[in-house]
N, C-alpha and C positions, 0 to 999 in steps of 0.2 A: 504494500500500500504506500501511497505517497503522502507527504506532509500537506495538510490543509489548514486554513485559518478561518473556520466558520464563525468564530466568535469575534466580533469587532471591538470588544472591550479591551481597555488598556488602563494602566494607572501609573502615577508618578511616585517613585520611592524617593522621598526627600533625603533620607539618611544615606542611601546608596547612590544618589544623583543619577537615576536611570528610570527609564520607562519600562514597565513590565507588561508582557502579553503572552498568550499561549497559542500553540499550534497543536494539531492532532494528527497522529499517524494511526489510523484505525481507532481502536479503543484507548490508545495511549496518549496521555496529555504530555506535551513537551513545553517546558517553561523557558521563556526567552526574556532578556532585558537588553535595552539599548542604552549605552552610556550617554549622558547629557552632551559630552563633547562630540560624540558622533552625530548628534542632531544638528549641531552647528556646522558640521562638515556637509551634511546632506542639504540643509537649508541655512545658508550663511547669515541671513538676517533674523534668525530665531531669537526671540526675547528669552533671556536667561532666567526664566521662572516657570512654575508648573504649567500655567496656561500656555506659554510660548512653546514649551517642549511638547505638550500634548497636541497643540495645533500643528506643529511641524511634523509630528508623527502621523497625524491624520492626512496631511497633504502628501506624505511620502510613504504611505503604508505599503503600496505595492512594491516599491524598491526595497523597503525593509523586509518584507516577507520573502522576496527573492533571495536576499542575502542570508536570511535565516534558513531558508530551505537548502541553500548551498552548504551552509555550515552543518546542518543536520545530515545531509547526504554524505558528508565526509566521515562522520564519526558516530552517528546515532546515539548520542547521549540524551539524558533527560533534562539537562539544564545548560543554557548557553548565555554568555554575556557578550554581546556584540559591541565592539569598540570602533573608534574612528578608523583604525587600520583596516577593519573589515569592509569599509566603504571606499577604500583606496582610491 
């Protein structure tokens, strides 16, 4: 089965400075997070606050999901932290 993102919910983790979201591979839930610095690489004019990061995530969700799927395709772990380097 392949990784899908049927649930569009996401949340900002203030302590971890990242946006959390999940994907699904069949019945398995895979946890992802995107570091805040990656959001500013994807969307350079991102406001450095929760609302700004979440808005940038929403505008770039298909790119983020593509990068997440590539990471998952390489290693099939249950938790990933995507950084600015992943969006090279």
